[in-house]
VOGUPA-350566 format. One line per field, with one value per residue: residue number from 0; residue in three letters; x, y, z of N, C-alpha, C, O in turn. Coordinates in steps of 0.05 Angstrom, whole numbers, plus 5000, padded with zeros to 4 digits. Last residue first. Example, Ala and Ser with C-alpha at 12.3 -4.5 7.8 and 13.67 -1.06 7.14 Angstrom:
k <- c(1; 0)
r <- c(Ser; Ala)
n_x <- c(5257; 5264)
n_y <- c(4955; 4886)
n_z <- c(5142; 5156)
ca_x <- c(5273; 5246)
ca_y <- c(4979; 4910)
ca_z <- c(5143; 5156)
c_x <- c(5258; 5264)
c_y <- c(5001; 4934)
c_z <- c(5157; 5156)
o_x <- c(5268; 5285)
o_y <- c(5023; 4934)
o_z <- c(5161; 5169)
//
This chain:
k <- c(186; 185; 184; 183; 182; 181; 180; 179; 178; 177; 176; 175; 174; 173; 172; 171; 170; 169; 168; 167; 166; 165; 164; 163; 162; 161; 160; 159; 158; 157; 156; 155; 154; 153; 152; 151; 150; 149; 148; 147; 146; 145; 144; 143; 142; 141; 140; 139; 138; 137; 136; 135; 134; 133; 132; 131; 130; 129; 128; 127; 126; 125; 124; 123; 122; 121; 120; 119; 118; 117; 116; 115; 114; 113; 112; 111; 110; 109; 108; 107; 106; 105; 104; 103; 102; 101; 100; 99; 98; 97; 96; 95; 94; 93; 92; 91; 90; 89; 88; 87; 86; 85; 84; 83; 82; 81; 80; 79; 78; 77; 76; 75; 74; 73; 72; 71; 70; 69; 68; 67; 66; 65; 64; 63; 62; 61; 60; 59; 58; 57; 56; 55; 54; 53; 52; 51; 50; 49; 48; 47; 46; 45; 44; 43; 42; 41; 40; 39; 38; 37; 36; 35; 34; 33; 32; 31; 30; 29; 28; 27; 26; 25; 24; 23; 22; 21; 20; 19; 18; 17; 16; 15; 14; 13; 12; 11; 10; 9; 8; 7; 6; 5; 4; 3; 2; 1; 0)
r <- c(Lys; Ile; Arg; Gly; Thr; Asn; Ser; Ser; Pro; Lys; Gln; Lys; Phe; Lys; Ser; Ala; Asp; Phe; Leu; Thr; Tyr; Ser; Leu; Thr; Ile; Arg; Lys; Ile; His; Lys; Pro; Ile; Ser; Pro; Asp; Leu; His; Phe; Val; Met; Pro; Met; Asp; Met; Gly; Glu; Gly; Asn; Lys; Leu; Thr; Gln; Gln; Asp; Phe; Cys; Phe; Cys; Glu; Thr; Lys; Lys; Leu; Tyr; Ile; Ala; Met; Glu; Gly; Pro; Thr; Val; Ser; Pro; Ile; Ala; Gln; Val; Thr; Met; Thr; Lys; Gly; Ser; Asp; Asn; Glu; Ala; Tyr; Tyr; Ala; Ile; Arg; Lys; Met; Glu; Gly; Pro; His; Leu; Lys; Val; Lys; Arg; Val; Leu; Pro; Tyr; Phe; Lys; Trp; Pro; Leu; His; Ala; Asn; Lys; Ser; Ala; Asp; Phe; Glu; Val; Thr; Val; Trp; Arg; Ser; Lys; Asp; Ile; Glu; Asn; Ser; Gly; Tyr; Ala; Tyr; Gln; Gly; Ser; Thr; Lys; Gly; Asn; Leu; Gly; Thr; Ile; Asn; Cys; Leu; Val; Asn; Tyr; Leu; Pro; Val; Leu; Ala; Tyr; Gly; Phe; Gly; Phe; Met; Ala; Val; Val; Phe; Val; Ile; Leu; Ile; Leu; Val; Thr; Lys; Lys; Asn; Lys; Val; Lys; Asn; Val; Ala; Met)
n_x <- c(7071; 7114; 7100; 7080; 7018; 6986; 6948; 6882; 6825; 6785; 6729; 6666; 6627; 6584; 6607; 6640; 6628; 6687; 6722; 6784; 6837; 6898; 6954; 6993; 7056; 7103; 7154; 7196; 7250; 7270; 7235; 7254; 7286; 7271; 7200; 7167; 7127; 7078; 7021; 6955; 6898; 6837; 6798; 6728; 6652; 6593; 6537; 6537; 6602; 6650; 6702; 6745; 6792; 6863; 6899; 6877; 6907; 6972; 7041; 7078; 7080; 7111; 7112; 7127; 7090; 7058; 7074; 7041; 7000; 7011; 6966; 6937; 6890; 6861; 6802; 6775; 6715; 6670; 6616; 6564; 6506; 6467; 6458; 6500; 6548; 6610; 6669; 6740; 6801; 6867; 6932; 7000; 7069; 7129; 7201; 7240; 7246; 7250; 7222; 7154; 7099; 7025; 6960; 6910; 6895; 6855; 6815; 6748; 6680; 6617; 6571; 6530; 6539; 6526; 6582; 6638; 6674; 6741; 6800; 6871; 6932; 6998; 7061; 7113; 7188; 7248; 7323; 7361; 7357; 7337; 7354; 7357; 7334; 7273; 7230; 7213; 7153; 7103; 7055; 7016; 7020; 6963; 6941; 6941; 6920; 6972; 7012; 7011; 6995; 6952; 6918; 6904; 6882; 6835; 6809; 6796; 6762; 6721; 6701; 6676; 6624; 6620; 6629; 6580; 6544; 6557; 6544; 6488; 6475; 6491; 6459; 6408; 6413; 6419; 6367; 6334; 6349; 6335; 6280; 6271; 6287; 6247; 6199; 6206; 6203; 6149; 6126)
n_y <- c(6285; 6335; 6396; 6426; 6446; 6456; 6485; 6481; 6520; 6495; 6452; 6434; 6391; 6375; 6343; 6295; 6229; 6194; 6138; 6109; 6081; 6040; 6005; 5950; 5923; 5874; 5861; 5872; 5856; 5906; 5968; 6029; 6063; 6093; 6104; 6101; 6155; 6188; 6222; 6220; 6252; 6227; 6245; 6252; 6271; 6291; 6279; 6338; 6362; 6355; 6370; 6344; 6365; 6346; 6300; 6263; 6274; 6290; 6285; 6259; 6212; 6157; 6105; 6096; 6097; 6050; 6003; 5988; 5962; 5927; 5981; 6047; 6092; 6159; 6189; 6238; 6272; 6314; 6347; 6353; 6368; 6317; 6260; 6227; 6207; 6234; 6194; 6182; 6146; 6152; 6144; 6153; 6157; 6147; 6149; 6102; 6086; 6018; 6006; 5980; 5962; 5971; 5958; 5979; 6040; 6076; 6056; 6088; 6101; 6134; 6148; 6154; 6126; 6087; 6077; 6103; 6064; 6045; 6017; 6002; 5979; 5958; 5957; 5915; 5931; 5901; 5918; 5946; 6006; 6050; 6113; 6174; 6226; 6231; 6289; 6313; 6312; 6323; 6289; 6255; 6189; 6145; 6087; 6038; 6026; 6073; 6105; 6143; 6192; 6181; 6158; 6201; 6238; 6203; 6202; 6255; 6264; 6224; 6244; 6295; 6277; 6244; 6283; 6312; 6277; 6271; 6321; 6325; 6279; 6300; 6345; 6321; 6289; 6332; 6353; 6312; 6311; 6361; 6357; 6312; 6339; 6378; 6343; 6320; 6360; 6373; 6329)
n_z <- c(7998; 7977; 7941; 7904; 7940; 7981; 7997; 7974; 7989; 8044; 8038; 8059; 8075; 8050; 8012; 8012; 8008; 7994; 7973; 7987; 7959; 7972; 7952; 7974; 7954; 7953; 7976; 8031; 8052; 8052; 8071; 8042; 8029; 7985; 7983; 7919; 7894; 7852; 7828; 7801; 7779; 7752; 7696; 7709; 7689; 7698; 7716; 7754; 7767; 7825; 7858; 7910; 7959; 7958; 7961; 7925; 7877; 7883; 7883; 7909; 7963; 7987; 8025; 8075; 8112; 8100; 8118; 8159; 8137; 8067; 8054; 8062; 8044; 8034; 8010; 7973; 7973; 7932; 7920; 7865; 7830; 7814; 7798; 7805; 7782; 7771; 7764; 7762; 7758; 7776; 7751; 7761; 7756; 7797; 7810; 7847; 7897; 7885; 7817; 7807; 7776; 7785; 7772; 7750; 7724; 7742; 7794; 7799; 7808; 7798; 7849; 7891; 7953; 7985; 8026; 7994; 7946; 7926; 7895; 7888; 7861; 7880; 7869; 7878; 7869; 7858; 7859; 7847; 7838; 7880; 7866; 7892; 7901; 7929; 7950; 8013; 8057; 8108; 8141; 8149; 8122; 8110; 8141; 8157; 8210; 8238; 8235; 8280; 8263; 8230; 8267; 8303; 8264; 8250; 8304; 8312; 8266; 8286; 8336; 8341; 8341; 8388; 8425; 8418; 8431; 8487; 8505; 8497; 8532; 8580; 8587; 8587; 8633; 8669; 8667; 8684; 8737; 8756; 8744; 8789; 8835; 8835; 8836; 8886; 8922; 8916; 8940)
ca_x <- c(7057; 7106; 7106; 7105; 7036; 7010; 6977; 6904; 6843; 6800; 6759; 6679; 6654; 6580; 6590; 6645; 6614; 6669; 6714; 6753; 6826; 6867; 6943; 6963; 7037; 7079; 7150; 7168; 7227; 7281; 7251; 7233; 7295; 7290; 7225; 7169; 7151; 7090; 7053; 6976; 6925; 6851; 6819; 6752; 6676; 6617; 6544; 6524; 6572; 6639; 6674; 6740; 6766; 6841; 6906; 6872; 6880; 6952; 7012; 7085; 7062; 7109; 7098; 7150; 7112; 7050; 7089; 7068; 6997; 7012; 6971; 6959; 6899; 6880; 6818; 6785; 6743; 6681; 6638; 6573; 6533; 6467; 6435; 6486; 6524; 6587; 6648; 6718; 6776; 6841; 6910; 6981; 7049; 7109; 7169; 7234; 7262; 7246; 7246; 7175; 7122; 7050; 6979; 6907; 6914; 6852; 6839; 6765; 6706; 6636; 6591; 6525; 6551; 6505; 6555; 6624; 6663; 6718; 6782; 6844; 6910; 6970; 7041; 7091; 7164; 7224; 7295; 7373; 7350; 7349; 7335; 7365; 7345; 7298; 7236; 7224; 7180; 7121; 7083; 7010; 7028; 6991; 6936; 6952; 6903; 6951; 7008; 7019; 7015; 6973; 6926; 6918; 6903; 6852; 6817; 6813; 6782; 6732; 6714; 6706; 6634; 6616; 6643; 6605; 6541; 6557; 6571; 6509; 6470; 6497; 6485; 6416; 6410; 6443; 6392; 6335; 6356; 6362; 6296; 6265; 6298; 6277; 6202; 6209; 6226; 6170; 6122)
ca_y <- c(6274; 6304; 6379; 6420; 6447; 6436; 6502; 6473; 6507; 6519; 6459; 6445; 6400; 6389; 6367; 6318; 6255; 6201; 6161; 6107; 6103; 6038; 6030; 5961; 5938; 5880; 5856; 5876; 5835; 5896; 5943; 6009; 6055; 6073; 6109; 6090; 6140; 6178; 6218; 6212; 6236; 6243; 6230; 6264; 6253; 6298; 6268; 6314; 6370; 6350; 6376; 6346; 6358; 6363; 6327; 6263; 6281; 6270; 6299; 6290; 6226; 6187; 6116; 6091; 6116; 6081; 6011; 5997; 5990; 5931; 5955; 6030; 6071; 6135; 6176; 6213; 6272; 6286; 6351; 6345; 6375; 6341; 6276; 6232; 6204; 6237; 6203; 6194; 6156; 6145; 6160; 6136; 6174; 6136; 6162; 6109; 6110; 6035; 6007; 5998; 5953; 5979; 5953; 5965; 6022; 6066; 6064; 6065; 6107; 6113; 6156; 6146; 6148; 6102; 6071; 6105; 6086; 6040; 6041; 5993; 6002; 5951; 5973; 5917; 5926; 5913; 5901; 5922; 5987; 6022; 6094; 6152; 6223; 6224; 6263; 6320; 6301; 6329; 6301; 6283; 6209; 6158; 6117; 6048; 6026; 6055; 6089; 6116; 6196; 6194; 6140; 6176; 6242; 6209; 6176; 6244; 6276; 6221; 6221; 6297; 6297; 6234; 6261; 6325; 6290; 6244; 6310; 6339; 6279; 6276; 6351; 6336; 6278; 6313; 6370; 6321; 6288; 6352; 6379; 6309; 6314; 6384; 6366; 6306; 6345; 6397; 6333)
ca_z <- c(8022; 7978; 7966; 7900; 7911; 7982; 7987; 7984; 7975; 8032; 8051; 8037; 8090; 8073; 8001; 8028; 8000; 8012; 7963; 7992; 7963; 7968; 7960; 7961; 7973; 7943; 7951; 8018; 8047; 8025; 8080; 8048; 8052; 7979; 7995; 7948; 7891; 7874; 7823; 7829; 7775; 7775; 7707; 7704; 7699; 7694; 7692; 7747; 7761; 7795; 7858; 7880; 7949; 7957; 7977; 7950; 7878; 7886; 7869; 7902; 7938; 7983; 7998; 8055; 8116; 8097; 8097; 8166; 8147; 8099; 8063; 8050; 8060; 8026; 8037; 7974; 7985; 7944; 7925; 7890; 7832; 7821; 7792; 7831; 7768; 7785; 7752; 7779; 7745; 7784; 7754; 7752; 7750; 7777; 7804; 7816; 7892; 7903; 7836; 7807; 7783; 7771; 7788; 7772; 7724; 7711; 7786; 7799; 7817; 7788; 7832; 7868; 7937; 7977; 8018; 8017; 7952; 7939; 7899; 7895; 7868; 7877; 7878; 7860; 7889; 7846; 7864; 7852; 7820; 7882; 7858; 7894; 7877; 7930; 7935; 7992; 8053; 8076; 8140; 8136; 8143; 8099; 8132; 8132; 8186; 8240; 8213; 8285; 8278; 8217; 8244; 8313; 8279; 8236; 8291; 8328; 8265; 8260; 8338; 8345; 8320; 8364; 8425; 8414; 8405; 8467; 8505; 8482; 8502; 8571; 8584; 8566; 8610; 8671; 8663; 8653; 8720; 8760; 8736; 8757; 8825; 8837; 8816; 8860; 8917; 8908; 8911)
c_x <- c(7058; 7090; 7100; 7114; 7061; 7025; 6995; 6929; 6868; 6819; 6769; 6710; 6671; 6602; 6587; 6631; 6623; 6655; 6689; 6743; 6795; 6858; 6918; 6960; 7011; 7069; 7125; 7171; 7200; 7258; 7250; 7245; 7272; 7295; 7243; 7195; 7152; 7115; 7065; 7003; 6938; 6879; 6833; 6770; 6706; 6637; 6577; 6532; 6561; 6612; 6669; 6709; 6762; 6818; 6879; 6877; 6862; 6922; 6996; 7060; 7069; 7099; 7098; 7135; 7130; 7073; 7080; 7086; 7023; 7013; 6993; 6962; 6919; 6884; 6840; 6801; 6755; 6706; 6647; 6602; 6542; 6499; 6441; 6459; 6502; 6562; 6623; 6692; 6751; 6815; 6881; 6957; 7027; 7084; 7156; 7201; 7251; 7258; 7240; 7196; 7136; 7071; 7007; 6932; 6913; 6880; 6842; 6791; 6721; 6663; 6606; 6547; 6544; 6517; 6540; 6594; 6647; 6698; 6756; 6826; 6883; 6952; 7009; 7071; 7137; 7204; 7270; 7343; 7357; 7341; 7350; 7347; 7357; 7309; 7264; 7232; 7192; 7145; 7093; 7035; 7022; 6992; 6963; 6948; 6914; 6929; 6989; 7021; 7029; 6996; 6948; 6931; 6918; 6881; 6837; 6823; 6803; 6761; 6731; 6717; 6660; 6626; 6645; 6631; 6573; 6559; 6579; 6536; 6489; 6501; 6500; 6445; 6416; 6438; 6415; 6356; 6353; 6368; 6329; 6279; 6293; 6291; 6230; 6208; 6230; 6194; 6144)
c_y <- c(6244; 6299; 6353; 6403; 6443; 6435; 6481; 6485; 6502; 6503; 6481; 6455; 6411; 6402; 6385; 6340; 6273; 6224; 6169; 6133; 6098; 6070; 6032; 5985; 5950; 5900; 5871; 5877; 5844; 5871; 5925; 5981; 6039; 6054; 6089; 6094; 6128; 6162; 6210; 6209; 6237; 6235; 6243; 6241; 6265; 6279; 6274; 6305; 6341; 6354; 6373; 6349; 6362; 6352; 6347; 6283; 6278; 6279; 6279; 6305; 6251; 6194; 6148; 6103; 6116; 6099; 6041; 6008; 6003; 5959; 5939; 6002; 6052; 6117; 6152; 6206; 6245; 6284; 6322; 6347; 6365; 6342; 6307; 6249; 6204; 6231; 6210; 6200; 6163; 6156; 6142; 6158; 6150; 6154; 6145; 6128; 6125; 6064; 6025; 5993; 5971; 5964; 5964; 5955; 6003; 6046; 6057; 6071; 6083; 6123; 6131; 6159; 6141; 6126; 6094; 6091; 6085; 6065; 6027; 6020; 5994; 5975; 5963; 5935; 5932; 5907; 5919; 5902; 5953; 6003; 6067; 6132; 6193; 6221; 6259; 6294; 6306; 6317; 6300; 6301; 6237; 6185; 6132; 6070; 6033; 6053; 6069; 6100; 6165; 6190; 6154; 6156; 6216; 6218; 6185; 6218; 6262; 6238; 6216; 6266; 6299; 6251; 6248; 6303; 6302; 6253; 6285; 6332; 6298; 6274; 6321; 6342; 6297; 6301; 6355; 6337; 6293; 6330; 6373; 6327; 6310; 6363; 6370; 6321; 6336; 6380; 6352)
c_z <- c(8024; 8004; 7963; 7923; 7916; 7957; 7988; 7977; 7984; 8011; 8032; 8050; 8071; 8085; 8025; 8025; 8020; 8003; 7980; 7987; 7968; 7974; 7949; 7971; 7955; 7966; 7936; 7989; 8036; 8025; 8060; 8053; 8058; 8006; 7993; 7954; 7918; 7874; 7851; 7820; 7804; 7781; 7731; 7712; 7691; 7708; 7684; 7720; 7754; 7792; 7828; 7879; 7922; 7953; 7976; 7971; 7911; 7890; 7872; 7893; 7931; 7956; 8004; 8029; 8093; 8092; 8089; 8142; 8155; 8112; 8052; 8065; 8048; 8044; 8031; 8000; 7982; 7957; 7942; 7895; 7859; 7827; 7800; 7821; 7793; 7772; 7768; 7761; 7762; 7768; 7762; 7754; 7743; 7777; 7790; 7824; 7864; 7893; 7856; 7824; 7783; 7789; 7769; 7789; 7751; 7705; 7752; 7788; 7819; 7798; 7822; 7847; 7911; 7961; 8005; 8011; 7978; 7941; 7912; 7900; 7869; 7879; 7868; 7877; 7868; 7872; 7855; 7856; 7821; 7862; 7862; 7886; 7869; 7906; 7938; 7978; 8022; 8079; 8113; 8138; 8129; 8119; 8128; 8125; 8159; 8218; 8213; 8257; 8280; 8235; 8233; 8289; 8288; 8243; 8270; 8317; 8290; 8259; 8306; 8339; 8317; 8340; 8394; 8408; 8395; 8436; 8486; 8484; 8485; 8541; 8575; 8563; 8587; 8642; 8658; 8646; 8692; 8738; 8735; 8739; 8794; 8826; 8813; 8833; 8895; 8905; 8900)
o_x <- c(7047; 7096; 7082; 7138; 7069; 7046; 7018; 6932; 6878; 6827; 6761; 6711; 6691; 6600; 6585; 6640; 6616; 6668; 6670; 6756; 6783; 6869; 6913; 6964; 7010; 7072; 7126; 7188; 7183; 7247; 7229; 7263; 7270; 7307; 7235; 7213; 7141; 7123; 7061; 7007; 6932; 6883; 6840; 6765; 6711; 6637; 6586; 6534; 6576; 6596; 6680; 6693; 6772; 6818; 6875; 6865; 6841; 6916; 7001; 7056; 7068; 7107; 7086; 7150; 7148; 7075; 7093; 7107; 7026; 7025; 6995; 6961; 6917; 6881; 6834; 6815; 6740; 6721; 6634; 6616; 6526; 6514; 6423; 6440; 6489; 6554; 6613; 6698; 6743; 6812; 6877; 6960; 7031; 7079; 7166; 7184; 7252; 7279; 7228; 7193; 7138; 7066; 7007; 6931; 6917; 6883; 6833; 6793; 6715; 6670; 6607; 6541; 6554; 6502; 6542; 6584; 6641; 6709; 6751; 6836; 6872; 6957; 7003; 7065; 7137; 7203; 7271; 7343; 7358; 7323; 7371; 7325; 7364; 7294; 7279; 7243; 7174; 7157; 7091; 7033; 7023; 6973; 6982; 6953; 6900; 6920; 6987; 7035; 7054; 7018; 6967; 6950; 6941; 6901; 6859; 6847; 6826; 6781; 6752; 6741; 6670; 6636; 6666; 6649; 6584; 6571; 6600; 6551; 6502; 6521; 6522; 6456; 6428; 6457; 6432; 6366; 6368; 6388; 6344; 6290; 6311; 6307; 6240; 6216; 6250; 6207; 6156)
o_y <- c(6233; 6307; 6347; 6396; 6458; 6422; 6486; 6496; 6516; 6480; 6485; 6466; 6398; 6420; 6409; 6360; 6269; 6241; 6153; 6152; 6082; 6082; 6029; 5989; 5956; 5896; 5878; 5892; 5827; 5866; 5926; 5973; 6034; 6033; 6066; 6091; 6138; 6156; 6225; 6193; 6251; 6212; 6267; 6224; 6282; 6272; 6261; 6321; 6322; 6350; 6385; 6336; 6380; 6329; 6363; 6285; 6288; 6292; 6255; 6329; 6268; 6185; 6159; 6111; 6133; 6114; 6054; 6020; 6028; 5977; 5937; 6002; 6043; 6126; 6130; 6225; 6227; 6300; 6311; 6349; 6369; 6323; 6324; 6251; 6184; 6245; 6191; 6213; 6144; 6181; 6120; 6182; 6133; 6166; 6131; 6121; 6149; 6064; 6046; 5978; 5984; 5956; 5965; 5946; 6015; 6037; 6037; 6090; 6063; 6147; 6111; 6176; 6119; 6145; 6117; 6096; 6062; 6087; 6003; 6041; 5981; 5992; 5963; 5926; 5947; 5888; 5943; 5877; 5939; 5986; 6061; 6132; 6187; 6214; 6277; 6277; 6300; 6313; 6281; 6325; 6241; 6197; 6128; 6076; 6032; 6073; 6051; 6080; 6162; 6186; 6139; 6142; 6210; 6209; 6175; 6213; 6260; 6226; 6205; 6263; 6304; 6240; 6244; 6306; 6301; 6240; 6281; 6337; 6291; 6270; 6322; 6343; 6287; 6303; 6365; 6337; 6281; 6330; 6380; 6318; 6305; 6368; 6365; 6312; 6339; 6384; 6348)
o_z <- c(8043; 8026; 7947; 7922; 7934; 7956; 7995; 7954; 8001; 8014; 8009; 8073; 8066; 8101; 8022; 8035; 8043; 7992; 7981; 7997; 7953; 7992; 7925; 7995; 7931; 7990; 7912; 7978; 8032; 8003; 8046; 8038; 8082; 8004; 7997; 7937; 7937; 7852; 7870; 7802; 7823; 7788; 7730; 7728; 7673; 7732; 7665; 7702; 7749; 7811; 7810; 7892; 7909; 7945; 7994; 7993; 7916; 7910; 7866; 7894; 7949; 7934; 8022; 8011; 8091; 8073; 8073; 8146; 8157; 8101; 8027; 8090; 8025; 8067; 8026; 8009; 7992; 7947; 7960; 7874; 7878; 7828; 7795; 7837; 7799; 7753; 7780; 7741; 7776; 7769; 7752; 7758; 7726; 7798; 7773; 7841; 7859; 7881; 7850; 7843; 7762; 7812; 7745; 7812; 7773; 7682; 7741; 7772; 7833; 7797; 7835; 7831; 7904; 7956; 8013; 7989; 7984; 7938; 7909; 7906; 7851; 7896; 7844; 7900; 7849; 7888; 7848; 7855; 7801; 7865; 7850; 7897; 7846; 7888; 7946; 7992; 8005; 8100; 8098; 8136; 8105; 8128; 8144; 8101; 8139; 8208; 8197; 8260; 8281; 8224; 8225; 8293; 8280; 8232; 8273; 8322; 8284; 8252; 8306; 8337; 8295; 8320; 8381; 8391; 8373; 8419; 8475; 8465; 8465; 8528; 8564; 8540; 8567; 8627; 8642; 8624; 8676; 8724; 8716; 8719; 8777; 8808; 8790; 8812; 8882; 8884; 8879)
//
């Protein structure tokens, strides 16, 4: 009997450690995925590195940038780009905006996560201003235009004629971030 009690305690302890380890792994999975995507450009995630704009504009060609928006499941917000696509020369600055409106019945904080398709083009999309740099908090019924200023690096491959920039809006109410110090930098 005493041997079974020791084995049972050992088994329970192993299971508790296993559950805690799995919880920790699940908690760390999203930040690890974001780091992997930022380093490799996987899934079209834009890099966290900053670069300064170029004065060079390649007027010999055009690239169309399409804009898309989606929301995390069950997020009661309106969210969409005010312009669906723009045509620009690589190196040329463009300003567009997305619209967001909180229909949740309460004040909420959200975060927009970008993705670029084709994924390997994420390194050529340079944002100088973006609502995605910071979390956005809106009261119930409040809406706002959220600006983004960007350009495409002139070294973008010549065969690229179309890029899609998509943002997914997530509830970030539980994950308040510190105010950003990214002002004036390109992301």
